[in-house]
C-alpha positions as CSV (number, residue, x, y, z in Angstrom):
1,M,62.0,16.1,131.8
2,N,64.5,17.9,129.5
3,Q,67.2,20.1,130.8
4,T,65.5,23.3,129.9
5,S,62.3,22.5,131.8
6,S,64.5,21.3,134.7
7,W,66.0,24.8,134.8
8,E,62.5,26.2,135.1
9,S,61.7,24.1,138.1
10,A,65.2,24.4,139.6
11,Y,65.1,28.2,140.1
12,R,61.4,28.9,140.5
13,G,60.7,30.0,144.1
14,K,64.4,29.6,145.1
15,T,66.4,32.3,146.8
16,V,69.4,33.3,144.7
17,L,72.1,35.7,145.9
18,V,73.8,37.6,143.1
19,T,76.8,39.7,144.0
20,G,77.5,42.4,141.4
21,H,73.9,42.6,140.3
22,T,74.2,46.3,139.4
23,G,76.9,45.5,136.8
24,F,76.5,44.5,133.1
25,K,76.6,40.7,133.5
26,G,74.9,40.8,136.9
27,A,71.9,42.7,135.5
28,W,71.5,40.2,132.7
29,L,71.7,37.3,135.1
30,S,69.3,38.9,137.5
31,E,66.7,39.5,134.8
32,W,67.1,35.9,133.6
33,L,66.6,34.6,137.2
34,L,63.5,36.7,137.6
35,E,62.1,35.3,134.4
36,L,62.7,31.8,135.8
37,G,60.7,32.8,138.9
38,A,63.6,33.1,141.4
39,N,63.7,35.4,144.4
40,V,66.8,37.5,143.6
41,V,68.8,39.0,146.4
42,G,71.4,41.4,145.1
43,A,74.5,42.8,146.8
44,A,76.7,45.4,145.0
45,L,77.9,48.9,144.9
46,P,75.6,51.4,143.1
47,P,75.9,51.4,139.3
48,N,79.0,53.4,138.2
49,T,77.8,54.3,134.7
50,E,75.2,56.6,133.3
51,P,73.1,55.1,131.9
52,A,73.3,51.7,133.7
53,L,71.5,48.6,132.6
54,F,70.5,47.9,136.2
55,D,68.5,51.2,136.2
56,Q,67.2,50.8,132.7
57,V,65.5,47.6,133.5
58,G,64.3,48.6,136.9
59,L,66.0,45.9,139.0
60,A,66.1,47.9,142.2
61,T,62.3,47.4,142.7
62,R,62.2,43.9,141.4
63,T,65.0,42.3,143.5
64,Q,65.9,42.5,147.2
65,H,68.4,45.2,146.4
66,H,71.3,45.7,148.9
67,I,74.0,48.3,148.5
68,L,77.0,46.4,149.9
69,D,80.7,46.6,149.3
70,I,82.0,43.0,149.2
71,R,85.2,44.3,151.0
72,N,82.9,44.6,154.1
73,H,83.6,41.2,155.7
74,S,80.8,41.3,158.3
75,G,78.3,42.8,155.9
76,V,78.8,40.0,153.4
77,I,78.5,37.3,156.1
78,D,75.4,38.8,157.6
79,L,73.7,39.0,154.3
80,M,74.6,35.4,153.4
81,L,73.2,34.1,156.7
82,D,70.1,36.4,156.7
83,S,69.1,35.6,153.1
84,Q,69.9,31.8,153.4
85,P,70.2,31.3,149.7
86,D,69.7,28.2,147.7
87,Y,72.1,29.5,145.0
88,V,74.9,32.1,145.0
89,F,76.5,33.7,141.9
90,H,79.5,35.8,142.7
91,L,80.1,38.3,140.0
92,A,81.1,41.5,142.0
93,A,84.5,42.6,140.9
94,Q,86.7,45.4,139.7
95,P,86.6,44.1,136.0
96,L,88.9,46.4,134.0
97,V,92.5,45.7,133.1
98,R,93.6,49.3,132.6
99,L,91.9,50.6,135.7
100,S,93.8,47.9,137.7
101,Y,97.0,49.7,136.7
102,A,95.7,53.0,138.2
103,E,94.1,51.3,141.2
104,P,96.0,48.1,142.0
105,V,95.3,48.1,145.8
106,G,91.5,48.5,145.3
107,T,91.6,45.8,142.6
108,Y,93.2,43.3,144.9
109,E,91.0,44.3,147.8
110,T,87.9,43.7,145.7
111,N,88.8,40.8,143.6
112,V,90.7,38.8,146.2
113,M,89.5,39.7,149.6
114,G,86.0,40.3,148.4
115,T,86.0,36.8,147.0
116,V,87.4,35.5,150.3
117,H,84.5,37.3,152.2
118,V,81.9,35.5,150.0
119,L,83.7,32.2,150.5
120,E,83.7,32.8,154.3
121,G,80.0,33.5,154.1
122,L,79.5,30.2,152.3
123,R,81.6,28.4,154.9
124,R,79.4,29.8,157.6
125,L,76.3,28.9,155.6
126,N,77.5,25.3,155.3
127,E,77.8,25.1,159.1
128,A,74.3,26.7,159.5
129,Y,72.7,24.3,157.1
130,Q,73.9,21.2,159.0
131,A,70.9,21.7,161.4
132,K,68.5,22.2,158.5
133,P,67.9,18.9,156.7
134,G,67.4,19.4,153.0
135,R,68.9,22.9,152.8
136,T,71.7,23.2,150.4
137,C,73.5,26.0,148.4
138,A,75.2,25.7,145.1
139,A,77.7,28.6,144.4
140,V,79.3,29.6,141.2
141,M,82.2,32.0,141.6
142,V,83.0,34.0,138.4
143,T,86.5,34.9,137.5
144,T,87.9,35.4,134.0
145,D,89.8,33.9,131.1
146,K,92.6,36.2,132.0
147,C,93.4,34.2,135.2
148,Y,95.8,31.9,133.2
149,A,99.5,32.6,132.9
150,N,99.4,34.0,129.4
151,R,102.0,32.5,127.0
152,E,100.5,34.1,123.9
153,W,99.7,30.6,122.7
154,L,97.6,30.1,119.5
155,H,95.9,27.2,121.2
156,G,93.4,27.6,124.0
157,Y,93.8,27.4,127.8
158,R,92.4,24.5,129.7
159,E,91.2,24.5,133.3
160,E,94.4,22.6,134.4
161,D,96.8,25.1,132.9
162,P,98.9,27.3,135.3
163,L,97.3,30.4,136.7
164,G,99.0,33.8,136.5
165,G,98.5,37.3,135.3
166,Y,100.8,40.1,134.1
167,D,98.6,43.0,135.2
168,P,96.9,43.5,138.6
169,Y,93.5,42.6,137.3
170,S,94.5,39.3,135.8
171,S,96.7,38.3,138.8
172,S,94.0,39.3,141.2
173,K,91.6,36.9,139.5
174,A,94.2,34.1,139.5
175,A,94.6,34.8,143.3
176,A,90.8,34.6,143.6
177,E,90.9,31.2,141.9
178,L,93.5,30.0,144.4
179,A,91.4,31.2,147.3
180,I,88.3,29.4,145.9
181,A,90.3,26.1,145.5
182,S,91.6,26.5,149.1
183,Y,88.2,27.1,150.7
184,R,86.8,24.2,148.7
185,Q,89.5,21.8,149.9
186,S,89.8,23.1,153.4
187,F,86.1,23.7,154.4
188,L,83.7,22.5,151.8
189,R,84.9,19.0,150.7
190,T,82.6,16.1,151.2
191,S,85.2,14.4,153.5
192,W,85.3,17.3,156.0
193,P,85.0,15.8,159.5
194,G,81.6,16.0,161.1
195,L,80.0,18.0,158.2
196,E,77.7,16.7,155.5
197,P,78.0,18.5,152.2
198,R,75.5,21.4,152.2
199,V,77.4,23.9,150.1
200,A,79.3,23.2,146.9
201,V,81.5,25.7,145.0
202,A,82.6,25.9,141.4
203,S,84.4,28.6,139.5
204,A,83.7,29.9,136.0
205,R,86.0,31.5,133.5
206,A,84.4,33.2,130.6
207,G,85.7,34.9,127.5
208,N,85.2,38.5,126.4
209,V,81.4,39.0,126.8
210,I,79.5,41.6,124.7
211,G,75.8,42.4,124.4
212,G,73.4,45.2,124.8
213,G,73.5,47.3,128.0
214,D,77.2,47.4,128.7
215,W,77.9,51.1,129.3
216,A,81.4,50.8,130.9
217,L,84.2,53.1,130.0
218,D,87.3,51.7,128.4
219,R,85.6,48.7,126.8
220,I,85.6,48.4,123.0
221,V,81.8,47.8,122.4
222,P,80.3,50.5,124.5
223,D,83.1,52.9,123.4
224,A,82.2,52.0,119.8
225,M,78.5,52.6,120.4
226,R,79.0,56.0,122.0
227,H,81.4,57.2,119.2
228,I,79.2,55.9,116.4
229,E,76.0,57.5,117.8
230,R,77.8,60.9,118.1
231,G,79.3,60.5,114.7
232,D,82.9,60.5,116.1
233,I,85.8,58.5,114.8
234,L,86.4,55.5,117.0
235,R,90.0,55.3,118.2
236,V,91.1,51.7,118.8
237,R,94.2,51.3,121.0
238,N,94.9,47.6,120.4
239,P,93.4,46.5,117.1
240,H,95.6,43.3,116.7
241,A,94.7,41.8,120.1
242,T,92.7,38.6,119.7
243,R,89.9,37.8,122.1
244,P,87.2,35.1,122.5
245,W,84.1,37.2,121.8
246,Q,80.8,35.8,123.0
247,H,77.4,37.1,123.8
248,V,76.8,37.7,127.5
249,L,74.0,35.1,127.6
250,E,76.4,32.3,126.6
251,P,78.4,32.1,129.8
252,L,75.4,33.0,131.9
253,G,73.6,30.0,130.6
254,G,76.7,28.0,131.6
255,Y,76.6,29.4,135.1
256,L,73.0,28.5,135.6
257,L,73.5,25.0,134.2
258,L,76.6,24.4,136.4
259,A,74.8,25.6,139.6
260,W,71.8,23.4,138.8
261,R,74.0,20.4,138.4
262,L,75.8,21.2,141.6
263,A,72.5,21.6,143.5
264,G,71.3,18.2,142.2
265,A,74.6,16.5,143.4
266,L,74.1,18.1,146.8
267,L,70.5,16.9,147.2
268,Q,71.5,13.4,146.2
269,A,74.7,13.5,148.3
270,D,76.6,12.3,145.2
271,H,80.1,12.8,146.5
272,A,81.7,11.8,143.2
273,A,79.7,14.3,141.2
274,L,80.4,17.0,143.8
275,E,84.2,16.4,143.3
276,Y,84.2,16.8,139.5
277,L,81.5,19.6,139.4
278,G,83.0,21.5,142.3
279,S,85.9,22.7,140.1
280,P,86.8,25.3,137.5
281,F,85.0,25.5,134.2
282,N,85.7,27.4,131.0
283,F,82.8,28.9,129.1
284,G,84.1,30.2,125.8
285,P,82.9,30.7,122.2
286,A,83.6,28.5,119.2
287,L,87.1,28.8,117.8
288,S,85.8,30.8,114.8
289,S,84.7,33.6,117.3
290,N,88.3,34.2,118.3
291,R,89.0,37.4,116.3
292,P,91.2,40.4,116.5
293,V,89.7,43.7,117.9
294,S,89.9,45.1,114.3
295,A,87.6,42.3,113.1
296,L,85.1,43.1,115.8
297,V,85.1,46.8,115.0
298,N,84.6,46.1,111.3
299,E,81.7,43.8,112.0
300,V,80.1,46.4,114.3
301,L,80.4,49.0,111.5
302,R,78.6,46.6,109.1
303,H,75.5,47.1,111.2
304,W,75.9,50.7,112.3
305,P,78.2,52.6,109.9
306,G,81.0,54.8,111.2
307,E,84.8,55.2,111.1
308,W,87.7,54.0,113.2
309,E,91.4,54.4,113.4
310,S,94.2,52.8,115.3
311,T,95.8,54.7,118.1
312,A,98.2,51.9,119.3
313,E,100.9,53.3,121.5
314,E,104.2,51.6,122.5
315,S,104.0,53.2,126.0
316,A,100.5,51.9,126.7
317,P,100.1,49.5,129.7
318,H,100.6,45.8,128.8
319,E,97.6,43.8,127.7
320,A,97.5,40.2,126.5
321,G,97.8,39.8,122.8
322,K,96.1,36.4,122.4
323,L,93.4,34.8,124.5
324,N,91.5,31.6,123.8
325,L,89.6,29.1,125.9
326,V,89.0,25.4,125.5
327,W,85.6,24.5,126.8
328,D,85.4,20.7,126.2
329,K,85.1,20.1,130.0
330,A,81.8,22.0,130.0
331,F,80.8,20.2,126.8
332,H,81.3,16.7,128.2
333,L,80.3,17.2,131.9
334,L,77.5,19.7,131.5
335,D,76.3,19.2,127.9
336,W,77.0,22.9,127.4
337,S,78.0,24.6,124.1
338,P,77.7,28.1,122.7
339,R,74.8,28.9,120.5
340,W,75.5,32.2,118.7
341,D,78.4,32.6,116.3
342,F,80.5,35.7,116.0
343,E,78.3,37.4,113.3
344,E,75.1,36.7,115.2
345,T,76.6,37.9,118.5
346,V,77.7,41.2,117.0
347,A,74.5,41.7,115.0
348,R,72.4,41.3,118.1
349,T,74.6,43.5,120.2
350,V,74.5,46.4,117.7
351,R,70.8,45.9,117.1
352,W,70.2,46.3,120.9
353,Y,72.1,49.6,121.1
354,R,70.6,51.1,117.9
355,A,67.1,50.2,119.1
356,C,67.8,51.7,122.5
357,S,69.1,54.9,121.0
358,E,65.8,55.1,119.0
359,G,63.8,54.9,122.2
360,R,62.9,51.3,122.6
361,G,62.8,50.1,126.2
362,A,65.9,48.4,127.5
363,R,64.0,45.7,129.3
364,L,62.0,44.8,126.2
365,L,65.2,44.5,124.3
366,L,66.8,42.3,126.9
367,I,63.8,40.0,127.1
368,D,63.7,39.7,123.3
369,D,67.3,38.5,123.3
370,L,66.7,36.3,126.3
371,N,63.7,34.6,124.7
372,E,65.5,34.1,121.4
373,Y,68.5,32.6,123.2
374,R,66.3,30.2,125.3
375,N,64.3,29.2,122.3
376,S,67.5,28.3,120.5
377,G,68.4,25.9,123.2
378,G,70.9,28.3,124.6
379,G,73.5,26.9,126.9
380,L,72.6,23.3,126.1
381,R,74.2,20.8,123.7
382,T,71.6,19.0,121.5
383,A,72.3,15.8,119.6
384,A,71.8,17.7,116.3
385,S,74.3,20.4,117.1
386,G,77.4,18.5,116.4
387,V,79.4,21.2,118.1
388,M,82.7,20.3,119.7
389,A,85.2,22.3,121.6
390,A,88.2,23.4,119.7
391,D,91.8,22.7,120.8
């Protein structure tokens, strides 16, 4: 059985808890899981944009949809124990750097304590599954490439590099990574006295994801789409900042693959595999997709003409100038590599928004991209690909 067909069998009929399913990445992941035949349980705040991809594709009626703030300790634990998931993907977060300057306390409450609440739920689930032979749960906790102590290096960050973060968002995600590692070592290690491994936890750090259906404010792609559609000039605040641009399906494929491998190690009680899989993983694009914001905007305008200008201000809040991820760990341990290059990623993203503006259904557009990605072997390395991670 190849890895793709194993994915089909791995998630079909399984209960998957997704936190943050009303957000951009969460909606894409939920749709993918539904296509794989999973029973999706979602926990999140209501969508905070209009439109919202979650609403556009009708996920409220096709998932077990729970409005739940992950800062609600007892609510998170109750949902975890009630739903008894086979998989957990934790995506709920306050995801915006600039908003974290305006709302630092809420950012830390959500990104740190919200993560701790999910981890506490997993600890309780691990205890509950001791009395249920064969029941396991593989969890992937999603943080960010910004969790590293940024040195403005030209080379990429590896999983063992120091954590840090200048702004509240980035540092909150670094703190979340520390909490994940602590819970794994303190409560979910295979050597924990008296407990068999029933729950395994990994963390995932992705680059700057783009794709159709992101309607957030203060993000370059949705801002560009809104301005172009209205015929306005797009004002770009940080055109020289370099980011690892990737289509949203790239890291999501990595998360699914990582969780599947964790689940297999749990079922086989493979302690060695659980040790190296229960750890942080980078999921980034090829080195050629590390481009400045200006290059992204110019590529967008190739597919949907418009105008832009720089509005860089010296007094603007600090944002990292260079970000880059090395993903050879995922390549070697998971056989994962990105599939779509920079040009393909931007072209598909703009095509999605243009078609949506012309009245095509958002779910059909999402399914089209998902099918194209899966047919390309998305998320998996093939012998013919010859792709290697870039240092």
